[in-house]
C-alpha positions in Angstrom: 150.1 45.3 -44.4 150.4 45.9 -40.7 152.0 43.1 -39.1 153.4 42.8 -35.8 156.7 41.3 -37.3 156.5 44.5 -39.5 157.0 46.5 -36.4 158.8 44.5 -33.9 159.2 47.6 -31.2 155.6 48.1 -30.9 153.9 46.1 -28.0 151.2 44.0 -28.7 149.1 45.8 -26.5 149.3 48.9 -28.7 148.4 47.3 -32.0 145.5 45.8 -30.8 144.4 49.6 -29.6 145.6 51.1 -32.5 143.7 48.6 -35.1 140.5 48.6 -32.9 140.5 52.7 -33.6 140.5 52.0 -37.2 138.0 49.4 -37.0 135.7 52.2 -35.4 136.7 54.7 -38.2 135.6 51.8 -40.9 138.8 52.1 -42.2 140.1 48.2 -40.7 138.3 45.3 -39.2 137.0 45.0 -35.4 139.2 44.2 -32.8 140.1 40.6 -32.6 139.2 40.6 -29.1 135.8 42.1 -29.3 132.8 39.4 -28.5 131.5 38.1 -31.7 134.1 39.9 -33.8 135.2 38.8 -37.2 138.4 39.0 -35.9 138.1 36.7 -33.5 141.0 34.7 -35.1 143.6 37.6 -35.0 144.9 36.1 -32.1 145.7 32.6 -33.7 146.1 34.5 -37.5 148.8 37.4 -37.3 148.9 37.6 -40.9 145.8 39.1 -41.2 145.8 41.7 -44.2 144.7 45.3 -43.2 144.7 48.6 -45.1 148.7 50.0 -44.7 148.7 53.7 -42.7 152.3 55.6 -44.0 154.4 56.8 -41.7 154.5 60.5 -41.0 157.5 62.6 -40.3 157.1 63.5 -36.3 156.5 67.5 -35.9 157.6 69.7 -33.6 156.2 70.8 -30.6 156.0 74.6 -31.9 154.8 73.6 -35.0 152.0 71.2 -33.4 151.3 74.2 -31.5 150.6 76.4 -34.8 148.5 73.5 -36.2 146.1 73.8 -33.2 145.1 77.2 -33.8 144.2 76.7 -37.8 141.5 75.0 -39.1 142.2 71.2 -39.9 142.0 70.9 -43.9 140.3 67.1 -45.3 142.1 64.8 -44.9 141.7 61.2 -47.0 139.9 58.3 -44.8 142.6 56.2 -45.5 145.5 58.2 -44.0 146.3 59.5 -40.5 148.9 61.5 -38.8 151.0 59.7 -36.8 153.4 61.9 -34.0 155.5 59.3 -32.3 157.1 59.8 -28.6 160.1 59.3 -27.2 158.7 57.0 -24.2 154.9 56.5 -24.7 152.1 58.3 -25.0 151.5 61.3 -22.0 148.3 62.6 -23.2 146.9 58.7 -23.2 147.8 57.7 -26.4 149.0 54.3 -26.9 152.4 53.4 -25.0 154.6 50.2 -25.0 157.8 48.6 -24.6 159.7 50.8 -27.1 158.6 53.5 -29.1 154.9 54.3 -28.9 153.0 57.4 -30.9 149.9 59.9 -30.7 147.4 59.2 -33.2 146.2 62.1 -34.9 142.4 61.2 -36.8 140.3 63.1 -38.9 136.9 63.8 -38.4 133.6 61.5 -38.8 133.6 62.5 -42.3 137.1 63.6 -43.5 136.4 67.2 -42.1 137.6 68.5 -39.0 135.3 71.0 -37.0 136.5 74.5 -36.7 138.6 75.3 -34.2 139.2 78.9 -32.1 141.2 81.1 -33.9 143.2 81.0 -30.1 143.2 78.2 -27.4 141.4 78.6 -24.4 143.9 80.2 -21.7 144.2 77.9 -18.8 145.2 79.5 -15.4 147.9 77.1 -13.9 148.7 77.8 -10.2 151.8 79.3 -9.7 154.4 77.2 -7.9 155.5 77.9 -4.7 158.3 80.2 -4.2 161.8 78.3 -4.1 163.6 79.2 -0.5 166.5 81.9 -1.1 169.8 80.2 0.0 171.5 81.8 2.8 173.4 84.2 2.4 177.2 84.6 2.5 178.8 87.2 4.1 182.2 88.4 3.1 184.5 90.6 5.3 184.5 93.9 3.8 187.7 95.2 1.8 189.8 97.5 4.0 189.4 101.2 2.6 192.5 102.3 -0.2 195.0 104.0 1.3 195.8 106.6 -0.6 199.1 108.0 -0.3 199.8 112.2 -0.7 201.9 112.3 -3.9 204.8 114.6 -3.0 204.9 118.3 -5.0 207.6 118.3 -7.8 210.9 120.4 -6.2 209.8 120.0 -3.3 211.1 116.6 -0.6 209.4 115.9 2.2 210.4 113.9 5.2 207.9 111.8 6.9 208.3 111.5 10.9 207.3 108.3 12.1 206.7 107.8 15.6 208.0 104.0 17.0 205.9 101.3 18.0 205.6 101.3 21.6 207.5 98.6 23.3 205.1 96.8 25.4 207.0 95.1 28.5 205.5 91.9 30.4 204.0 92.6 33.5 206.8 91.9 36.4 205.8 91.6 39.7 202.4 90.6 41.9 199.1 91.4 40.3 197.2 94.4 40.4 195.0 94.2 43.1 191.3 93.1 42.7 189.6 92.8 46.4 188.1 95.2 48.2 190.2 95.8 51.4 187.7 95.6 54.2 187.6 97.3 57.5 188.7 95.4 60.1 189.3 91.7 60.3 186.3 89.3 60.1 186.7 87.0 62.8 188.9 88.9 65.6 188.3 90.7 68.2 190.5 92.8 70.8 189.8 93.0 74.4 191.6 95.5 76.3 192.1 94.4 80.5 194.1 96.1 83.4 194.3 93.4 85.4 197.9 92.1 86.3 196.8 88.4 85.7 196.2 89.5 81.8 196.8 85.7 80.7 194.3 84.2 83.4 191.7 86.5 82.4 192.0 85.9 78.9 191.9 82.1 79.6 189.0 82.4 81.7 186.7 84.7 78.9 188.0 82.5 76.1 186.1 79.7 78.1 183.6 81.1 78.9 182.3 82.8 75.3 183.2 79.8 73.2 186.6 82.2 72.0 190.4 81.0 71.0 192.5 82.7 72.6 195.6 83.9 70.1 198.0 86.6 72.2 198.1 88.8 74.8 200.5 91.7 74.5 201.0 94.0 77.9 200.9 98.0 76.3 202.4 100.4 78.5 200.5 103.8 76.7 197.2 102.0 77.6 198.0 101.1 81.0 197.2 97.5 80.8 197.1 94.6 78.5 195.7 93.8 75.0 194.1 90.1 74.3 193.5 88.9 70.8 190.8 86.8 70.3 189.2 84.7 67.4 186.5 82.8 66.6 185.1 80.5 64.0 181.5 79.5 62.8 178.5 82.0 61.9 179.0 84.1 64.9 178.0 88.2 64.3 181.2 90.3 65.1 178.8 92.6 66.5 177.1 90.3 69.1 180.0 88.9 70.5 181.2 92.1 71.3 178.5 93.1 73.0 179.0 89.4 74.9 182.6 90.6 76.0 181.7 93.8 77.1 178.9 92.5 79.5 181.8 91.0 81.4 183.0 93.0 84.3 186.9 92.1 84.1 186.7 93.6 79.9 187.4 97.5 79.9 187.4 98.0 76.2 186.3 95.6 73.2 186.3 96.3 69.4 187.5 95.0 66.5 191.0 94.1 65.0 191.0 97.0 62.5 193.4 97.0 59.0 195.6 99.7 57.8 197.2 100.8 54.9 200.1 103.4 53.9 199.5 105.9 51.9 201.8 106.2 48.5 201.5 106.4 44.8 203.8 105.0 41.9 206.0 106.6 40.3 205.1 109.7 37.9 205.5 109.3 34.0 208.0 112.0 33.5 211.1 112.7 35.7 210.1 115.8 37.8 213.1 118.4 38.9 214.8 116.2 41.6 214.2 117.5 44.9 212.5 120.5 44.2 211.7 120.6 48.2 214.4 122.0 49.4 214.5 124.9 48.2 210.2 125.0 48.7 210.3 124.8 52.2 214.2 126.7 52.4 215.9 123.6 53.8 219.0 125.3 53.2 218.7 128.1 55.0 217.1 126.6 58.0 219.9 124.0 57.9 222.6 126.5 58.5 220.7 127.3 62.0 220.0 123.6 63.2 219.7 119.7 61.2 217.8 118.1 64.2 220.9 116.7 65.3 220.1 114.2 68.4 216.4 114.4 67.7 214.7 110.8 67.6 212.2 110.2 65.5 209.9 107.0 65.3 209.0 105.7 61.6 205.7 103.3 61.9 206.1 102.1 58.4 207.4 98.8 56.3 210.9 97.7 57.3 214.0 100.1 56.5 216.6 99.1 54.1 219.6 99.9 56.9 221.8 99.3 54.2 221.0 101.9 51.4 224.1 104.5 51.0 221.4 107.7 52.2 220.8 106.0 55.5 224.0 103.7 56.6 224.0 106.5 59.6 220.2 107.1 60.5 218.7 104.2 62.0 219.6 104.0 65.8 217.3 101.3 66.6 214.7 98.7 64.8 211.9 97.2 66.1 210.1 93.6 64.1 206.3 94.7 65.7 205.2 92.2 63.1 206.9 89.4 64.5 206.9 86.7 61.4 211.1 86.7 61.9 211.6 87.9 58.4 212.2 91.4 59.2 211.9 92.3 55.2 212.3 96.0 54.5 210.1 97.7 52.2 209.9 100.4 49.4 207.8 102.5 51.8 209.4 102.8 54.7 212.6 103.6 53.0 211.8 106.5 50.9 210.0 108.0 54.3 213.1 107.1 56.1 215.7 109.1 53.6 213.2 112.5 53.3 213.5 112.2 57.0 216.9 111.7 57.5 218.9 111.1 54.6 222.6 111.8 53.4 224.4 112.1 50.0 221.8 111.7 46.9 218.5 112.2 48.7 219.4 114.6 51.4 216.7 114.8 54.4 215.5 117.9 55.7 216.6 116.7 59.4 219.7 114.9 58.1 221.7 114.6 62.2 218.4 113.1 63.6 218.1 109.7 64.9 215.5 107.1 63.3 213.3 104.7 65.0 212.8 102.1 62.6 209.4 99.8 64.0 208.2 97.5 61.4 204.7 97.7 61.7 203.3 97.0 58.0 204.0 93.8 56.2 202.7 93.0 52.5 199.3 91.3 53.1 199.4 88.6 49.5 195.9 88.6 49.4 195.4 92.5 48.7 199.1 92.6 47.2 199.5 96.1 50.0 201.4 96.8 52.7 199.0 96.6 56.0 198.6 96.1 59.4 196.4 95.6 62.3 195.5 97.5 65.5 197.2 94.6 67.4 200.1 95.4 65.3 200.3 99.1 65.5 199.4 99.5 69.1 202.7 97.1 69.8 204.5 99.0 67.5 203.6 102.6 69.0 204.1 101.2 72.4 207.8 100.2 71.5 208.6 103.5 69.8 206.9 105.2 73.3 209.3 103.4 75.4 212.5 104.2 73.5 211.6 107.6 73.8 210.9 109.1 70.4 210.1 112.4 70.2 207.9 112.3 67.2 206.0 109.6 65.9 205.8 110.0 61.9 202.5 107.8 61.0 202.2 107.8 57.1 199.4 105.4 56.9 195.7 105.5 57.0 192.9 103.7 58.4 189.0 103.8 60.5 188.4 105.6 63.6 190.1 103.4 66.3 189.3 103.5 69.9 192.3 101.8 71.1 194.5 103.7 68.9 193.4 107.3 69.9 194.0 106.2 73.7 197.2 105.3 72.9 197.9 108.4 71.2 196.4 110.8 73.4 198.6 109.5 76.1 201.8 109.6 73.9 200.5 113.1 73.7 200.5 113.5 77.1 204.0 112.9 77.7 205.0 114.9 75.0 205.4 113.2 71.7 204.6 115.1 68.7 202.4 113.2 66.6 202.5 113.7 62.5 200.3 112.0 60.2 199.7 112.1 56.6 195.9 113.3 55.6 195.1 110.6 53.3 194.8 109.6 49.4 191.0 108.8 49.1 190.3 112.1 47.0 188.1 115.2 47.7 185.3 113.3 48.6 186.7 110.9 50.9 185.9 110.9 54.8 188.6 111.9 57.5 191.4 109.6 57.7 192.8 108.3 61.1 194.8 109.1 62.7 195.4 112.1 61.0 191.8 113.4 61.9 192.2 112.5 66.1 192.8 116.1 67.6 196.5 115.8 68.8 197.5 115.2 65.8 199.2 117.2 62.8 197.4 116.1 59.6 199.5 117.0 56.7 198.3 117.4 53.3 200.6 117.7 49.8 201.5 119.7 46.8 203.3 119.7 43.6 206.1 122.0 42.3 203.8 124.6 41.3 202.2 124.9 44.7 199.2 122.7 43.2 197.3 120.4 45.7 197.5 116.9 45.2 194.4 115.4 42.9 194.0 112.4 45.3 194.4 114.2 48.9 191.6 114.6 51.8 189.9 117.4 52.4 189.1 118.5 55.8 188.7 120.6 58.6 191.8 118.6 60.5 194.6 119.7 57.8 197.7 121.6 59.4 199.9 122.4 56.7 200.9 121.6 53.4 203.9 120.6 52.4 205.6 119.0 49.1 204.8 115.6 48.7 204.4 114.9 44.4 206.7 113.3 42.1 209.5 113.2 44.5 212.7 111.6 44.5 213.3 108.6 47.3 215.5 105.8 48.7 214.7 102.4 47.6 215.7 99.0 47.2 218.8 97.6 46.3 220.8 100.7 46.6 218.7 102.6 44.0 216.2 105.4 43.8 212.9 106.1 42.4 209.8 109.1 42.3 206.9 108.8 44.4 204.3 110.8 45.7 201.6 110.9 48.3 200.3 112.5 51.3 202.4 110.5 53.5 205.6 111.8 51.8 204.7 115.4 52.6 204.2 114.3 56.1 207.9 112.7 56.4 209.0 116.7 55.5 207.0 118.2 58.6 208.5 115.5 61.1 211.8 116.5 59.9 211.0 120.2 60.0 209.9 119.7 63.9 213.3 117.8 64.3 214.4 120.6 63.4 212.5 123.2 65.5 213.3 121.2 69.0 217.0 121.2 68.5 216.9 124.8 69.3 214.4 124.4 71.5 214.3 121.0 73.3 211.8 122.0 75.6 208.5 122.8 73.1 205.5 121.3 73.4 203.4 120.2 70.8 201.1 123.5 70.6 204.1 125.5 70.1 205.4 123.8 67.2 201.9 123.9 65.8 201.8 127.0 66.3 205.4 128.4 64.5 204.3 126.3 61.6 201.2 127.8 61.1 202.1 131.1 61.6 204.8 131.1 59.6 202.9 129.0 56.9 202.7 130.7 53.2 198.7 131.0 52.8 197.4 129.0 49.0 194.3 128.8 48.1 191.3 130.9 49.7 193.0 133.7 52.1 193.5 132.3 55.6 193.1 128.9 56.9 190.8 126.6 54.4 189.8 122.7 54.2 192.3 122.4 51.2 195.8 123.2 52.1 195.5 124.1 56.0 197.4 126.9 57.3 199.1 127.0 53.5 202.9 125.7 52.8 205.1 125.2 55.4 208.7 127.1 55.8 211.4 125.1 57.7 213.9 128.6 58.1 210.8 131.3 59.2 209.5 128.7 61.7 212.6 128.8 63.3 212.8 132.5 63.2 209.0 132.2 64.9 210.3 129.6 67.4 212.6 132.4 68.9 211.3 135.2 68.2 207.6 134.4 69.3 206.2 135.5 65.6 207.6 135.9 61.7 206.3 136.4 58.3 207.1 133.5 56.4 209.5 133.8 53.5 208.7 135.1 49.9 209.2 133.7 46.5 209.5 130.2 47.6 
């Protein structure tokens, strides 16, 4: 007997479907819910008797697949295979609250139709490929360092280089800005009137300018007025407007100038090899530059340095900032000219006129000056009767400075300047490239040209200027390089010549240096070494006799 009470886990709907299937096969009565059915009273009488169907042990999926490929045997009409599932019937069978089942029934007369030996192939679409997870990057392992094993019987000592000590940066930051040729918003005006102050005020009011200062310059035989202007005005237009006024003799920009030197070398060279190169020892037996005044137009000079305690005769601050600051460059130049002690100058008994014209420009981190300050320093040096102007600096072409130097040359002043440290392709550097100036380039201890030295036809001669021991600040010493140091040697050499012949002119001095110089490089005069390496002793003999060959072996 099959009742709902016997299968409490089956739902009411599942049992009705099962009974209806059995009734269609002739095994049981028609379903109770069908119209005009004899089982219509089944709803009210759930104990209606029907043929019992035994439960069959469920088959595994693999076994069911094997049976699907075989011919179904004859099964009695009163038996059926029931394969229950856990959660209903996913193939369309009965389902309910609890465990459902799939009823597998025989054919209509008790025989199943034959089935094919292989099931039909069903092509299912391939599922889309799963996205690959992102690749995870692992840093590569460092390579293994295989240390060679020492051979037996031989002890091997491995010398390791000590780690390099990196000292913190001390001092001002490095240069990052390009130095311009002139001050952007300033102009210089030269007037020959005696009332330069009033003329300056009138020009400032007429051309919308600001008068900064007015200074009389005896070398120019007039006064120099410095103006500044603001706004978006073009310098060229301001200059052309000023030159249209008949009271203005000359107008130009206020140019920048800078000293020429390099840092100390990596390796310490032999101390003061210049004495032997220039034959200073032999020359100082004849002359030591006694009483010859040399104007050092440079940075401030440390007069308290032991090598310069007796060298400075007078000093002047052309900058006018009231600081009277000393500088390394000016101190080094003074020591090479008139130093005594650890650094012996070429002319130790000469007198120096220290004209401070250069100051530390904070923007460009270099000692610099302007045309206005430089002209003031040149004029002071001329008034104090300097016989030699040492100009170890470079700048652009400057008409006012050239005029002042030409006037000083006509008055017997000998002009010495550094050739410049711009390199072989650099343009001519001024004031060395002016006609009446003695331009000096630099050599090292092996008579090789300084790599950063300028080249050109304006060179006169060469002198040592690479890795030289020079006095520094705070009573110290350092090594330095540059054509400015070579120019200082020639200024001292000229002082030796002037002591022997005070009436000698600049042309006579130049001839004595050129004729006694030792030729270097291409034969004769060239654009790298000029006339060659100067010789102090041979120059003295040449000045006395008229002509002499340079000393050999130096």
